[in-house]
C-alpha angles and dihedrals in degrees: 000000000000124000120229110242091236091054095060095079128107137175119293119283107236091241093058107054112145136208096247096187092054091045092050092050091049095046092047090059101036108034116080113242091001109165112263119228094355121197091211128050118157133164128202130172127242107235097197116092135034105230131072112004109257127198139192113228117200116189136165150095124271114327094342107093128169123200128210135172123232121198121188145173114264117252124247133035112343135189116260116277093004127130097017100174090175089065091048089053092047095053094043091051094049095046093043094050101040111025143044092242105129108243132146116263113255122216110184145350122216120196093173109110090197092076102062102345101268139036117284144164134212124223139169122283113240115213105213147093131298120195105215094180115060090208088068097221114200093022117117112249095244091055092048088062091050092049093052092046090052088050092054093048092048091053089049090053090057091048092048094058113114102229094196092054095050098046099259098107091117097039090112145333114287102202127077092008097157093042091053093043092053090054093043096052091041088057091046091051092050091047092049092051097037095110096038094258096138107011118239122249117230090212089064091065092049088051091050091052092050092050092050090054097047105046108144115248094239090065095071099058099045089206093135095037123127141142114341115195092200098208105039111161137135095262090058090061128088112213125202112272092250109004126074096240133105118251099173142020114209139195106040094170094120097040121131139129119288149085106356096198087076087067091051093051092047090052090051095053093106087070087061105027134002111223111203140148096273124109092255134034124245128226115260133258094272089063103033097035131270112269113245113275096017110114122241117259090257092051092049091050090048090055090050095047092048092051097042101035091231120144125260106272102211096126095050102031095101091059096048095049092046089048091052091050091048093051091046090053092052092048092049090050090053092049091049089049090053090048090055087051091048101244105095110133092220094061117203092354086073093067091086099050092086087066090044092056094057093043091053089053089053092048090051093051091049091048096053089050091061116105097218129018104168138021115264091240133030118261091246090065090063092047097045100037104033092158090067096250114143121222114183135184095026108183121239105263089228091067128221101285104042113128122241122254090259092054091045089055091051090046093052091047090050093049091051091049090051092050095045100042117004105049094042091053099045094096091048092052091046091049091057091044090059096045131088088260093056094123091065130083120256109239090227091059092060091047092051092047090056091046091050090052092052090049091057092247095119127117092353089156096070112113111228094233092056090047091052092055093049093048090052093049097043100039099028132223094303130092095283089071089072101030122121096235123147095265092052089061090062091073094082131241097308094253129165120235089256093052092048090051091071090054100039089057090060091052090051091067090080130043089219101045105082095059091052089061094040087247101115133118136281090022094060093051092046093047089048089055090052093044092052103032110016123105124231095268093049091048093051094046099043114006098055094052089047092050090048091051092237093123138018134216146210136211116228111197112111116088128198097224100052139043097262094187082087102060093202089068097069116119105190108124127222109188126185117234113173109297093350144063123226115214125202126171148082127266133181139184086042094164116212096019093111092059110108088224093057108117107156135047125196102214123195117205142136122279094176120027091184099054125099113298096260096037098060097080128083135175123224136182114240126188103228089223093060112124111261096036105117124184101211102183146325114258124223125231106208086326096316117114091188092223134219089022098045137167113253139201107218134187124205113206115182091323108184114212128176113259089234088071093072111113116234092333140293117315094021098101097100090048091052091046091055091049090050090056091073124068097001094052093045088058088071089059091049092051091048089060087057092046090052091049089053088051091051091050094050091043092054093045091051094046091051094049105036126076127206127174093001101311142062115280087239088064095058112102094216091056093049091052094050093044091052090051089051091054091049091051092047095051092044091052094045090057091049092051092048090049090052091050091048092050090047088057097043104033106022132239098296098051092041095050095102095055091042089054090051090052091049091055097040101044101058093039091051093046091050091052093050095043092046089054091048090050090049091053090050092051115199091352089067092065093052131080089244086096130035092239100093092049093047090048093050091050092049092050093052090054091066083071107018093053090048123292116281090240092059092051092044089052090053092050094048094047092052090048091053091048089055090050091054090052 
């Protein structure tokens, strides 16, 4: 039977007494919603597990009790690189914030040993079931199958996480994982037996030699590497109290990046050896018989491979199981060594692990002597292809660019918000924008912005890596940097650029939508500049109000007298005078500057006209109310002034700005501009997909309701042909934009620049074609403001220049193509 998580506690081990007063003071300050001045505060120790000491904290007043889990480094002398609770915290935080991998929520990390003696972190307590015995005694056979299948799928979910997208790209080396692990655990084994307590086993060194000679070829490249849990097994999983699904994965002490098949083999050890709390180990299921309902090892592996997409491991399985047994033996030796020293977290239960270490070595030597350890093909092959035909490399039926369940939920919520609030209000917003009061904000807009924020549809554009940098700068290295305070919620939903692409497209269906969700240009690009390049003071003064939606911003780069598509042409001067900079110059097409909420301009100018060509430019933050900043006029875009947002011509006459407002330093403007050309500029392409979809929708509705020459437009063959071509172009462009977003996530701005350039050419040209066709179908109505088509068309046309001229992007694409040819 399963054990309830709350039942696995026991009294303190003598070596792990804590300063409860210091802990209470720390938790009260650093754990979100921690009860203040509680009348009850008790600590008990979890007895299950042999790694970092783990405690149940119960705190509250009266009948209201909250429970938390504290996990700390052991006290005393420790082996090098062991018990890194800060790494546990890092991986739990990343997976919890950015993936669907079931992990407990973490609250704070404390590296100050003065609080309770060693580093620790606090996480949520999960009420559920833990199956200590892998044979699942007392569980009906049909539920055993479901539990093991859930285990396989959970492991696959870890291995499917994109470490680069969730901020764990540098969590460990990816190449030569097994080779390095063999050497690491060999050193640990030698260190644990150095003084003869316990004595070393000669077979261990023969096992190490065999492993060194049989490392699989895929280990060296690290191409398929990802997150490795390091101790993934069924008793490190918390299952739902009543359902056979995993709600939490525990004990991440050994996690890193590397060869994920090592996790799979470790999880499958019960088929070879059953590790329990008895004095001696028992042979595994494949020897003693598989309990009814539990899948065979091959069936379990088949479930995992199907869920993860990883290949069938028959040819390398002997190595990975032997490696898992070897590592287990080294770990057990270390635990026994700590028990002899008096600081093993498992207390007296650790007295038997010395025996376990030697028995694991014996099991490993027996295993590698076996002729066959796994069928050549997975069981599903026989079921699916009974005629003996082999079909390999079958694509996941979901396809490459199908959003996750989390993104689908956000997308559906966004679509409903658009249908309930945005589309019905478009005419009201447009009515104000054409009135004498057009440079004011519609009251309904502010109401909808607040509603969007409450719905969790606020700042969805923020890339998680940029958010991580800002959190670190604003809140520091301490626990507040990972707290769940109100300001932390401003940093979006932790989406990748690809994930945001599915949502940004929906916003692009309406001219008014992006600003309702605080996802509109130029604010997103400006906030991205601050997120990536701003210092703490700049972030606190300007970024936080922008994230909160209290102010808006504009980007002042383009100049009327020069071709500003080449940034080196700009002539605006930014000259240092003491503790200030003096700005002089003229800018136009400064989008957003007409908005009454606009408070800050990011101005690009030259601080050194004699420096190298790309080192002359700098960017500086300018309060729009600074004396000398003059809004000369609003500019029209094909007759639209885009009120209340607007596009301004601005003059800067001896504008004095504090020197602290310079971004990144003098001469870094071109560098920042190139960085800004990534995620923020790709958002335009994403929105254009949505604009084209709106055009397709209106085109179809018009064609089905309007008659010409005796029949509905939809019945004319020429219309059907053109509409089909529009759909083909739209779908082709959508895939290109998603590919660009994916490359931006995986490869970074520089390596993805070619595909981004392609998207920037393709998206506006496609949108113009679709919208032009929709306008044509609407006849004269298409030119008017009675529909959104003319405004969407005008916006799309400007982006062939505003988002960088087509010729510049085409030049980038061609140059990269020629470089590839030279290689």
